[in-house]
N, C-alpha and C positions, 0 to 999 in steps of 0.2 A: 491383364493391364487392367489397372485400378482407372476407372472412367470416373471423374471428377465433375460437380455440378459446375453449372456455367452461371456464374452471378450477373455477369453483364452481357444481355441478351435484348431484343425486342419483346415486348410485351405479349404479343402472340405466342411466343414459343417459348416463355420463361416456365409455364405450368409443366411442358411435356420435357424439357430439358433439365429439371431437377426432380422428376419423378422419381422414386425410389426404383421403380419396376424398370423404367424405361431405362434406366443407369445399370441395373443388374443384368437386363436383356442385351444391351450394349458391350458389358464386360464378357458376357457368354458369347457374341458374336467376336468380339474381337481375339478371345481366346481360341475359338473354334472358326477362325475365318475361312478355310477352305471349306471345312463342312458345309458352313451355311452358304456359301456360293454354289455348293454341289447341290444341296438340298433345295433353293430357289430354282436353281437352274432345271431340276428335274420336275418340279411343280409346272413351271412355265413350259416345258419343252413338250412334258408330257401329257397335258391337258390343255391349256390354254391355245398353244401352236396349232394342232390339231382340229381344236374347235375353230380357230380363224381359217384355217384352210379349208374345211369342209363348207365353209359359207363363203368362198370365193367364186366369183361369176365368170361364167365363160371359158371354164376349165374342165377337162376331160376327166371322167371320175375315177379313171384308173391313175391319172397323173396325182389328184388329190388322195387316194389310197396309198399310193407309194410315198407320197411327199409326208403324210401323217405318219406313217410307218418309220420313215428315215428319221423323224423328228422323236418319236416315241424311243426308238432302239438308241438313237444319240443320246438322249437325257438318259437311259437307263444303263449304259455303259459308262458314261462319263461319272454317273453317280459311283457307280461300284467302283471302277478303277480310282477315282480320287479317294474315295474313303479306305480303300484298303492301301493307298500310297500316303495319304495325307494325315491320316489318326495316327500311324506310328511313329512319324515324324512329329505331329503336336506333341504327342505324348514323350517323346525323347527332350524336345526341347522344355516341356514343363519339368521334367526332372532335374533337366543341368539349371532351369530357374531357381528350385528348390535348393540344391547343393551343386552349386559350380564346380567346388574345388575337387569334386570325386569325377567329373567328366572331362575338365578343361585343364589343361597344364597352366602352371603359374604364369608363366610368361604371356599366353593368351590372355589370361583373366586382366593381365595389367595393361595390355594391350587394348583391349574393348573399353576398358575402365575408365570413365572420365573423371577428373580431378574432383575430390571430394565426394563424389556420389558414389551408391552401392552399383554393383554390376548390374542389376536390373534395371537400375533408374539411368544408366549410362544408354544415351542416344546410340552411340555405336554399336551396343550389343544389342539394342532393340531393333535397330536397322538390320544386322547382322540375322536375327533370328525371323524376323518378319521375310527376309530373301529366302533362307532355308525353307520357311513354310510355304510360300508362294512358289518355290523353285519346284517343288512337288509337281505341278503340271508339265514341268518338262518331262520329267521322269516317264508321264504317266500319256504322254501324247500318240504313241505309235499303239499301245496296248487298246487305248480308247478307238482310236481309228479301226483297227482290226475286228475288235467287237462289235463296233457299231456296223459293220460291214456284214460280219455273220448273223447279226442281229436282224436285220431289215426283211429277209425275205421269211423267216419264222413270224415276226409280227406281222407282217403284211397277209399272211394266210391265217393266222390265229386270231387277230382283232380286229382287223378290217376285212369285211368279206367281200369278194370280188363280185362284179356285175353279174356274171354269169350263175353263181352260187345263188344269188337273191331271187333271181329268175325261175331258177329249178325249184325253189323252196315254194314259189306262187303256184 
């Protein structure tokens, strides 16, 4: 999706919103929205959340360990499943964008087209493609949950040491 310069904005944001690198980054994020969300979620849940959990006062160390392991397991499983489902869908939509007549019936193209505009510029088509891209989350909800549940004990045992294990090493 093409991201245009914003000509009318407050002076504080005019430099950032007209910067070529920022606009190019926004285009990449727009094209790979599900991957961007999964990546940000992975970084936040795998690093920031466990750090915050470890700093929580008046909490049992075992609870902190399991909460941190759950956070990391959830982040990893969400990233793996989201990427395995979202990337093929994003690539398929991109192929349809390039040559819609190869993948869509003429009646479908005419239904999605807005008068006087290309299919890619049509609001109906862009809305449909965004629904398809974001709908991948529905397909991946159950596998993410199953993988998270399976990974929690593995991560808790291997990444976050038990209190007894720390005492044995001393």
